[in-house]
VOGU-3710 file (C-alpha; in Angstrom, 3 decimals, decimal comma):
1> maftalntqa> 84,830/-162,134/222,624  86,149/-158,623/222,975  89,321/-158,334/225,037  90,205/-155,194/226,968  93,779/-154,067/227,462  95,281/-154,282/230,950  94,872/-151,173/233,061  97,709/-150,988/235,565  96,747/-147,690/237,167  94,819/-149,173/240,127
11> phppeiesaf> 96,350/-151,824/242,425  94,756/-155,243/242,419  94,191/-157,648/245,349  97,223/-159,826/246,142  95,012/-162,930/246,101  94,488/-162,456/242,377  98,213/-162,009/241,756  98,972/-165,255/243,589  96,101/-167,311/242,168  96,901/-166,467/238,549
21> agnhelrkrv> 100,645/-166,168/238,793  101,115/-169,154/236,498  98,946/-167,708/233,713  99,997/-164,206/232,760  97,401/-163,765/229,996  94,537/-164,863/232,216  95,712/-162,533/234,991  95,691/-159,631/232,534  92,143/-160,425/231,538  91,007/-160,574/235,160
31> haaidqnptq> 92,640/-157,195/235,811  90,934/-155,753/232,738  87,553/-157,090/233,868  87,984/-155,496/237,297  89,071/-152,173/235,761  86,064/-152,179/233,491  83,634/-153,129/236,276  85,119/-152,455/239,729  82,093/-154,006/241,460  83,332/-157,394/240,304
41> gtlfrdisty> 86,569/-157,055/242,266  85,091/-158,788/245,316  83,910/-161,718/243,205  87,322/-162,231/241,595  89,051/-161,953/244,992  86,782/-164,675/246,395  87,455/-166,847/243,352  91,202/-166,337/243,773  90,984/-167,278/247,451  89,094/-170,441/246,553
51> ilnqtststs> 91,719/-171,372/243,944  94,526/-170,838/246,443  92,735/-173,001/249,029  92,162/-175,761/246,485  95,803/-175,639/245,460  96,907/-175,831/249,089  94,594/-178,781/249,759  95,826/-180,616/246,661  99,434/-180,086/247,728  98,783/-181,448/251,224
61> asnvqppaep> 96,959/-184,468/249,860  99,710/-185,238/247,369  102,246/-185,388/250,213  100,506/-188,394/251,795  99,561/-190,204/248,577  102,030/-192,476/246,801  103,456/-190,868/243,628  102,258/-193,646/241,356  100,338/-191,442/238,881  101,553/-191,550/235,251
71> aakkrrleds> 102,992/-188,335/233,858  100,546/-188,239/230,943  97,529/-188,505/233,241  98,951/-185,816/235,510  99,357/-183,499/232,522  95,749/-184,060/231,464  94,537/-183,242/234,967  96,564/-180,033/235,017  95,082/-178,972/231,702  91,634/-179,736/233,035
81> ndaqnsstat> 92,245/-177,642/236,160  93,519/-174,743/234,075  90,412/-174,900/231,896  88,160/-174,984/234,964  89,923/-172,011/236,494  89,587/-170,054/233,243  85,891/-170,884/233,015  85,309/-169,797/236,619  87,198/-166,547/236,308  86,058/-165,252/232,912
91> gggslttaat> 83,168/-167,386/231,728  85,094/-168,151/228,514  85,699/-171,838/229,179  88,671/-173,725/227,832  88,379/-171,898/224,522  90,383/-168,918/225,753  93,030/-170,985/227,522  96,048/-171,440/225,294  97,002/-174,591/227,199  93,880/-176,360/225,872
101> kawrsypgvs> 94,872/-178,347/222,818  93,075/-177,672/219,566  91,532/-180,348/217,369  92,691/-178,640/214,147  95,366/-175,986/213,710  96,043/-173,848/210,607  99,145/-171,629/210,942  99,705/-168,427/208,980  96,052/-167,619/208,258  95,367/-164,040/207,107
111> fsipqrkkft> 92,583/-162,412/209,135  90,905/-159,152/208,134  88,283/-158,860/210,932  88,502/-158,140/213,836  92,245/-157,644/213,262  94,150/-157,400/210,004  97,004/-159,752/210,798  98,194/-163,337/210,414  97,363/-165,732/213,233  97,157/-169,452/213,838
121> lelldtkdgg> 93,561/-170,562/213,356  92,506/-173,251/215,843  89,306/-175,306/216,070  88,163/-177,040/219,262  85,612/-179,760/218,522  84,069/-179,954/221,993  80,673/-178,732/223,128  82,304/-175,895/225,059  84,866/-175,280/222,320  84,886/-172,876/219,437
131> iravgpsgnv> 87,120/-171,109/216,973  90,034/-168,921/218,014  93,039/-166,987/216,727  96,368/-167,564/218,486  99,181/-165,036/218,229  102,914/-165,708/217,794  103,415/-165,647/221,559  100,856/-168,429/222,040  98,168/-166,210/223,543  94,567/-166,328/222,371
141> efaiawkdvd> 93,864/-162,998/220,668  90,130/-163,450/220,014  87,642/-166,308/219,871  83,998/-167,254/219,293  82,364/-170,213/221,028  80,306/-172,587/218,891  77,206/-171,841/220,947  77,589/-168,151/220,043  77,828/-168,731/216,276  74,884/-167,483/214,241
151> qvfclpvpek> 76,104/-168,184/210,679  79,241/-169,368/208,896  79,826/-168,456/205,232  82,407/-169,493/202,666  82,256/-166,929/199,853  84,571/-166,134/196,941  86,733/-163,034/197,018  85,917/-161,001/193,883  88,399/-159,442/191,503  91,385/-161,600/192,465
161> akkqhnfvvi> 93,699/-163,236/189,940  94,129/-166,274/192,208  91,104/-168,026/193,617  90,475/-166,937/197,175  87,620/-167,531/199,582  86,642/-165,675/202,709  85,263/-167,576/205,678  82,869/-165,286/207,542  81,659/-166,157/211,057  78,715/-164,065/212,264
171> pvhgdgvnpv> 78,206/-164,267/216,039  74,841/-163,970/217,760  73,852/-160,282/218,019  76,830/-159,433/215,824  75,082/-159,080/212,463  75,568/-155,312/212,372  71,873/-154,748/211,594  69,668/-155,512/214,577  70,167/-153,525/217,778  72,032/-155,271/220,591
181> pdelkasvqe> 70,272/-155,480/223,982  71,842/-153,152/226,513  72,680/-155,946/228,925  74,647/-157,805/226,208  76,586/-154,964/224,604  79,688/-155,606/226,687  79,861/-159,302/225,805  78,965/-159,363/222,091  81,829/-160,503/219,871  82,802/-159,009/216,534
191> pmvwtfeeat> 82,446/-161,053/213,333  85,445/-163,056/212,247  86,783/-163,062/208,666  89,809/-164,910/207,331  91,015/-165,706/203,823  91,693/-169,101/202,304  93,801/-169,137/199,139  93,512/-172,171/196,897  96,699/-174,103/196,272  98,166/-173,894/192,785
201> gknvvegedp> 101,126/-175,376/190,946  103,643/-177,074/193,190  101,574/-176,384/196,290  98,849/-178,797/195,183  99,027/-182,072/197,107  98,005/-185,091/195,081  94,748/-186,565/196,290  93,748/-183,504/198,333  91,194/-180,866/197,499  93,070/-177,599/196,875
211> gpgpmadalr> 89,918/-175,584/197,568  88,201/-174,582/200,799  86,266/-177,861/201,067  88,449/-179,548/203,738  88,369/-176,484/206,007  84,610/-176,201/205,562  84,230/-179,879/206,461  86,259/-179,326/209,645  83,974/-176,449/210,615  80,891/-178,594/209,958
221> hclkqagtrk> 82,329/-181,347/212,150  82,891/-178,942/215,047  79,439/-177,381/214,736  77,883/-180,843/214,795  79,977/-181,957/217,789  78,886/-178,852/219,682  75,239/-179,759/219,139  74,356/-176,776/216,954  72,238/-176,966/213,824  74,399/-174,551/211,896
231> nvvfpdaddf> 76,180/-175,317/208,659  78,720/-173,670/206,370  76,817/-171,681/203,740  78,212/-171,593/200,200  76,807/-169,437/197,358  74,268/-171,229/195,171  73,370/-170,341/191,589  69,801/-171,476/192,263  69,476/-168,567/194,686  71,491/-165,964/192,830
241> ssavpeshrk> 74,348/-165,585/190,384  75,477/-162,325/188,873  74,870/-161,478/185,232  78,292/-159,809/185,219  81,073/-162,443/184,924  84,296/-162,422/186,917  86,775/-159,978/185,437  89,707/-162,421/185,653  87,788/-165,634/184,901  85,109/-164,962/182,303
251> sekayhvkah> 83,983/-168,591/182,189  83,123/-168,734/185,921  79,963/-167,507/187,560  80,136/-164,598/189,916  77,985/-164,551/193,041  78,500/-160,972/194,149  77,074/-157,580/193,246  79,273/-154,542/193,721  77,534/-151,899/195,831  78,277/-148,769/197,857
261> rgskegylff> 77,157/-148,171/201,394  77,731/-144,490/201,731  81,242/-143,856/200,463  82,470/-147,405/201,137  82,534/-149,966/198,369  81,723/-153,597/199,092  79,892/-156,643/197,783  76,379/-158,002/198,292  75,895/-161,774/198,432  72,378/-163,174/198,127
271> tsvgilygyk> 72,550/-166,526/199,922  70,081/-169,191/200,995  69,897/-167,821/204,566  69,983/-164,085/203,940  71,856/-161,163/202,398  75,448/-160,470/203,423  77,353/-157,247/202,752  81,134/-157,428/203,087  84,010/-157,549/203,379  84,944/-154,283/205,006
281> kplaffdfaa> 83,775/-153,025/208,363  81,022/-152,773/209,246  79,740/-156,107/207,986  75,983/-156,413/207,642  73,989/-159,640/207,560  70,258/-159,451/206,852  68,514/-162,582/208,035  65,209/-163,185/206,242  63,351/-162,725/209,514  64,933/-159,281/209,967
291> vnsisytavl> 63,877/-157,946/206,543  60,593/-156,045/206,461  60,807/-155,095/202,806  63,127/-154,434/199,881  62,705/-151,593/197,435  64,473/-150,181/194,392  65,229/-146,478/194,122  67,153/-144,164/191,774  66,602/-146,569/188,887  68,637/-145,319/185,928
301> rntfnlvitt> 69,706/-146,815/182,640  72,917/-148,358/184,029  72,504/-148,450/187,816  69,954/-148,553/190,606  69,871/-148,451/194,413  68,659/-151,180/196,742  67,004/-150,274/200,054  66,601/-152,952/202,747  64,133/-152,040/205,486  64,373/-153,665/208,922
311> ptqeiefgml> 62,160/-153,065/211,959  64,543/-150,344/213,176  66,186/-148,765/210,133  66,588/-148,462/206,371  69,951/-149,257/204,810  70,568/-148,171/201,231  73,130/-149,703/198,883  73,907/-147,608/195,831  75,272/-147,967/192,311  74,236/-151,580/191,659
321> dqadyagind> 74,649/-152,714/188,053  71,367/-152,672/186,136  72,290/-156,054/184,621  71,731/-157,684/188,032  68,286/-156,180/188,567  66,394/-159,187/187,156  68,368/-161,693/189,252  67,902/-159,710/192,458  64,203/-159,280/191,787  63,828/-163,050/191,253
331> yvqkhdlqda> 65,643/-163,618/194,562  63,296/-161,209/196,362  60,227/-162,969/194,974  61,590/-166,463/195,600  62,143/-165,789/199,301  58,896/-163,818/199,718  60,639/-160,569/200,575  58,131/-157,764/200,157  58,874/-155,360/197,321  58,070/-151,929/198,739
341> slaaarrakk> 59,157/-149,899/195,711  55,577/-148,723/195,110  54,558/-148,425/198,744  52,613/-145,349/199,772  55,565/-144,017/201,738  57,720/-143,984/198,587  55,191/-142,358/196,223  55,420/-138,715/195,229  54,761/-136,776/198,385  52,392/-133,802/198,563
351> lninktdknk> 54,432/-130,658/198,162  53,090/-127,192/199,014  55,196/-125,009/196,738  54,671/-121,422/195,524  52,579/-120,717/198,621  52,825/-116,900/198,464  50,393/-114,385/199,803  49,487/-113,480/196,227  48,442/-117,017/195,414  46,388/-117,153/198,579
361> engaesnggd> 44,670/-113,888/197,661  43,917/-115,097/194,137  42,566/-118,330/195,515  40,397/-116,445/198,004  38,988/-114,134/195,301  38,210/-116,861/192,774  37,197/-119,778/194,973  36,795/-118,401/198,481  38,714/-119,198/201,640  37,699/-122,874/201,580
371> aagaeddese> 39,097/-123,342/198,081  42,405/-121,794/199,105  42,666/-124,227/201,983  41,874/-127,103/199,636  44,668/-126,015/197,269  47,184/-126,359/200,078  46,230/-130,017/200,458  46,433/-130,776/196,743  49,140/-132,903/195,236  51,153/-131,650/192,301
381> iqkaerllqe> 49,160/-133,780/189,845  45,825/-132,577/191,209  47,017/-129,001/191,114  48,056/-129,301/187,472  44,704/-130,830/186,551  42,852/-128,015/188,353  44,878/-125,294/186,619  44,293/-126,924/183,240  40,548/-127,059/183,880  40,496/-123,396/184,935
391> qedeededee> 42,323/-122,462/181,756  39,802/-124,348/179,631  36,934/-122,655/181,481  38,433/-119,229/180,835  38,769/-120,028/177,109  35,114/-121,102/176,986  34,050/-117,834/178,635  36,083/-115,803/176,117  34,399/-117,577/173,226  30,931/-116,855/174,672
401> dydpgseges> 31,700/-113,115/175,114  33,218/-112,752/171,648  31,387/-110,140/169,331  32,244/-110,424/165,614  31,134/-106,819/164,867  33,524/-105,348/167,337  36,471/-106,528/165,304  35,393/-104,373/162,256  34,027/-105,419/158,861  37,421/-105,975/157,282
411> egsgsdsede> 37,543/-109,638/158,388  34,127/-110,299/156,872  33,106/-112,561/159,718  29,350/-112,939/160,054  28,547/-111,720/156,426  26,576/-113,917/154,026  26,965/-114,393/150,284  24,395/-111,682/149,414  26,253/-109,074/151,423  29,425/-110,032/149,637
421> eggegyedad> 27,759/-109,606/146,186  26,206/-106,291/147,226  29,507/-105,100/148,432  31,104/-105,898/145,102  28,368/-103,875/143,259  28,923/-100,806/145,371  32,620/-101,078/144,830  32,187/-101,141/140,997  29,856/-98,094/141,059  32,359/-96,102/143,053
431> meeqgegeem> 35,079/-96,926/140,556  32,879/-95,730/137,604  32,020/-92,444/139,331  35,676/-91,901/140,048  36,524/-92,438/136,338  33,890/-89,966/135,128  35,197/-87,329/137,484  38,689/-87,703/136,129  37,459/-87,272/132,544  35,635/-84,038/133,415
441> ee> 38,739/-82,626/135,003  40,729/-83,348/131,830
//
């Protein structure tokens, strides 16, 4: 849930100040909601009046009732009232009320999205619960309800000396790919990403799993308690594993493919439920249902590009290692994702180049106006074939018009053997006459 900072420029109704005087954080959120949408001010004022009336009635009733209620029960009732008030005012339920106790708490967790900071991670295993980050002051900084969770991933962090895993929570309408309906844009939460570092050395507790398994099990428990059918998705070698091993751990399989989206470098994970690109903003999750086709472009000896087409856009990831081409192609075929590399839209387009007036005139003189118009609609391959055929036709015409006599008798073309013998006889007679003339002169 996105939280808006408090805007103190406009005064707020005194009923709100009195009704939420005991919860400073909740009062700030109510003020922010009114500042963002002033038409809701009347609704919040009526809610505050109702809360004040309920509080007054409860106080009057408690004066005539015997104070025989146990302290623990009274505390539970107060927590319940606080949760109800929070749900009525903001629609967030007990999840955003710091007074609501968490089922599991993990202090000092490093978050990278939506904020790059350490918070206390808390899980609430109720139907109206969820996952939230609590700041040092005890206030809820951001949260996602279980009913709003689309997918939860536990994926390795590449290129780290120590084993680390990123838990990625994708909210509904927060995949970064499909357009968000206009009426829901104000309420859509950002994805949530935090890092789990495996325990090593002295930090390993005997009998406990040092990996992310226990945290993943806690998330599964909460998702099940909330009545969702979601699960924590881990990478699976049966779906995809990279042909390029981990740089720090050569013996372990890698499940990522390094890729660029524009100028930003990230990692593609090909999972059993879809393709995830992370870990920097903006995250992108391609559910199988959202993928129209996948195609390969700019295929070179060492790299290639991957283009994922959705109903609304095309997103291209560049500079993928050629060694992973076979694995990605197997993944595409296994999950029946259409390969559109050879689709008509991606073939060589018809290009009308060298369209000068001279070419048009030549085309009009040789083939007429209709032929010139046909040339404009030709593809490059068809044009080359036509020019080659014209050249061959011109050569055939030259051969038909060729006259051997016009070239002179020096080449001897067209003469038969008798002419050649006769020619030799005349040449000998001329030489004899020339010799006799020289003798007479002497």
